[in-house]
N, C-alpha and C positions, 0 to 999 in steps of 0.2 A: 340068446339076441342073431337074429341073421337078417342081412337087410339083400333085399334080391341083387342080386353079383350082376354085375356090367363091366363094361370094357377096362376099367382102371384097374379090374383085380385080374387082369391079362398084365395091363402096361407096367413093361419090364421098372420103372422109373416113375408109375404114380403111387400114391399112396397106401395101396394093396401091398406093395412090393418093400414097400418101404418098413411097414408094421409089419412084415414076415417074417425079414430081416435081423428086422431090433427084437423080437419079444422071440424066433423062433417058435412061432405056431402057423400052422394053413388058415388060410384068410375065405372067411364065408362069403361077405360080401362091404358093399362099400357103400358108403350116404355122403354126396359132397353137401357140405351144411356151406359152404364159402367160399368164394375165391382163394382160398386160404385154411379151409380147416374140414376135415374131412373126420367123417365114424369110419371103424373096421374094426364088423365082428369079424374074432376069432374062432376058430374051433372048438376052444375048450367055453367054450361061451360069454367070455370076458368080450368086451368092447375097447377099442381103445383107440386117439385123438391122435392124428398127423397133422400140425401148424407145418405148415412153412412160414420160414424166416422173411424178414421184409429187409436185411441188414445182414452181411459178409458174417459177424459175428453175434449176431443176432439169436442165433440160435444152443450158442454157446453158452452165450451172458446167462438166458433162459433157463437152461437146463442148470448150469452151475447154482441158479438162484434158489431154483427147487430144492435142489438138494441141499444147499444149505440152510435154508428153510425146515426140511421135513430131519434136518442132523440134531435138531435143538431137541425136537423127540417132542412140539405143543404144540403145535396147531397139525392141520392134515392139508396136504396137500397132495395133487396127483404124484402115483410113482415115476417117474422118470427111467421109461425103457432102451431108449436112444435118442443120439440128434447125428446129423453130420452135418454139413456145410449149409446148407436151405433147410432141414426139413426137421423136426422134434418129435418125438414120438413119446407119450403118455396116457396113461388112463384117464378112462372117461370119468367124469364126476356124474350118479344119477342122481338127479335132482329132489328135491321135496319143498314144502311151505316154508317160510321164515319162523320161526318160535322162538318164545323170551328163553325158555330153558337151554335152547339151543347161542343166544345172542348171550347169555349170561355164559357158558362154556366157553365162549368165543373170548371174551371180551378177560376171564382171567388166563389160557390160553395165548392171546397174542403178547398180556403183562408178562407170561414167563419166555416168551420169542424173544419179545426186545431185551429182556433181562439176562438170556445166555449171552448177547456183547457182541462186539465187533472187535478190530485189531486197533482199530482209527476210524473218525472219520471217513467216509468219502473209500473205507476200502470196499474193494470187491469180495465179491463171495470167493471158496479155494477154486480155485481155476476157472473161474472166467476171467470175460478182458479187462482192461480199465478202460476202452472203445466198445461204453456198454449204450444198452435204449433205455428210454422210457415208453413205451408204446412207439410212436413212428417216429420221436425226437430222438437222436443222439445223446447220450447224458456220457461223461466222464467221471470217472472213478481214482479223480484225483484225490490222495490223503491227508489227513491235518488234524490239527492234536487239539485248535479252539474251536469250537464249534461256531462259533459266531463270526471270526473273520474265516473260515472253512465255506459257513452257508453260504454269503454272501457273493468270495471268490469264484463257488465252482456249481454254487444253487441256485442265486439269481443273477447275479450282472450274466452270464453268458449268453441267460435264454432274453434277459433287458436289451442287449445290445442288439440280436439278432431279431428281436418284436420291432425295435428302431430303423436298422436295415431295411426292412424287409416293407415300411413305411403302415404298419399293424399300432405300433406307440412315437405319437413326437418326438424330438429331441426335448422340447420344450417338458412333457407329460413326463419325460422317464428322470427328471431331477426328484420328482417324491419318492419314487424307489429306489433313488441315490441316498436320499436322505436317511433312510430306511434302514441302507444297508451301513449306514454310520453309526449310526445310532442300537445299530443291534448289541450289544457291549451290553448296554442298559435296558433292552424291551427282550433279552435273551431268557430271562429268571436265572434260578439259582444253577450251575454249571453241574453239567451230569455228563457222566462216561457215553460209550459211543456203543450207542444198541441195535441190536442187529433188525431192519427195519425190511420190509416186505419191500416198500417205497413205491410202488403203484399200487395203494388201495381208496381206490373207490370201489363204489358200489359193484360194477360189474365184473369188480377179479373176485368177489366174494361169493361164491357155490355156497346154497343151503341143499343141503345133502339127505335122502331119502332115510340117510342113515339116522338123523336128528345130530350130525356137528354140522358144522360149517368147514368149507374144504377151499384154497387159498391160493387162486392161479395170475400167470404173468407176472412173476414179480420184476420188479425193479430191484432187486435185495442190493443192500450196498447196508454200512456203517453211518447212523446218523443218528437223530436225537428222534426221542421216541416219541413226542409231541409232532413232528411232525405225521407218521401212518395216522394216529388220531383225528389228525387236522381235517386228512384228508377224506376218513371215512363221512366224517361234518361238512364236509365240501359237497361233497354230489348226494349225500345223502344215503343213509343205510336202514333197513329194517329194523325195529329195535334198537335203536342207537341207543336208547337210558340205560337198557339193561346190559350194551354191551359195557358199556361203561360204568357202569356198577358193579358187574365181574372183572374191571381191572383196575377196578382202585381196590378191592379186595386183597388183592395180591400185589399190586406196587401202585401205590397211590402217591398222585400227580401233585409235584409242587403247588404250593401257593400262589394264586392267582394264574393257573395256565391257564384258565379260559380267555383271560384277557390276550392270552399270547395266542393263538386260537388265526388272525389273522394274517401273526408274523408268517405264519410254518404255509398256509395257503396259497401264500407269494411262489416259493417255487412251483406246485400245480397250476395254477391257475397260468403264469407264464410263458409254462410251457404248452400249456392247451393256445395260448394266443398266437403262438408263434406254429401252431398244428391246424388251425381252425378261425385267427383268426380276430377283428376287431372286438366282438362282444364280449370275449374271454382276458382280452384287452380292459375295457373298461372294468369288468369286474378285479383288477388285479388292481388296476388305479384308485378305485374305489377303498380297496383293503388296506393298500398301502398309504393313502391318505387318512383313514381313521387310526392307523397305528403311528403316522407320525404329531398326531395331536399330543402338543406337551400334556 
């Protein structure tokens, strides 16, 4: 595949030059997709994506996360060709329609990915920074051995405090989320070992490939509770989610009561979205917290 050549092909610091440097191939064309994404066609027929990073460590965090997920050998992720301080170069995923069989395979693979484990809750991927990102929001990969305490201290409360500071959540409203944090030891269900999480598993990061497999992109990978990835899939919708869950349960059945804990695990992504996008997501987070806090 080739694209119409443009000025970016000859730009010594543009996407074409970056792709050539990390792949070792000549570039035949560049197509800009957005302010941060470009597709680059190579002379061997492959197409790669060059992604501009939003923070100093974002490219390193994403590259390390993709490699860590790929290292489990369970789910498909784009090959990482390289990164520098500002850009990341990965294979492009040729997309196709969602399908039930692909969803079942994805569920089985996701269960195996989680089972590959992590050294601790909050552990970053090997080579990944402590100061990482989830989307455009900073995310600190500080480790802990106790999931309820770690989840409250390093995933819920930092974003709640920022939402209060920004005026997105009032101090009075924050109390209901704080009560959920206090009750997490009883709400969390049976203790589980740290899972190897994608960490930002919303539908936009789940690509249905033309090869009949699901491919995962843009991770915020870290050690966490496996139900958090599944809760995020449910929060923002995923085609054939029932089949994904069926495949997952075939390989690694979830602990009893997992459906009642979905809201607890959704508090983290909802508060991140409240920080990034405002009051609408704050309202959803508060509704979820109120439901979880009921006796």
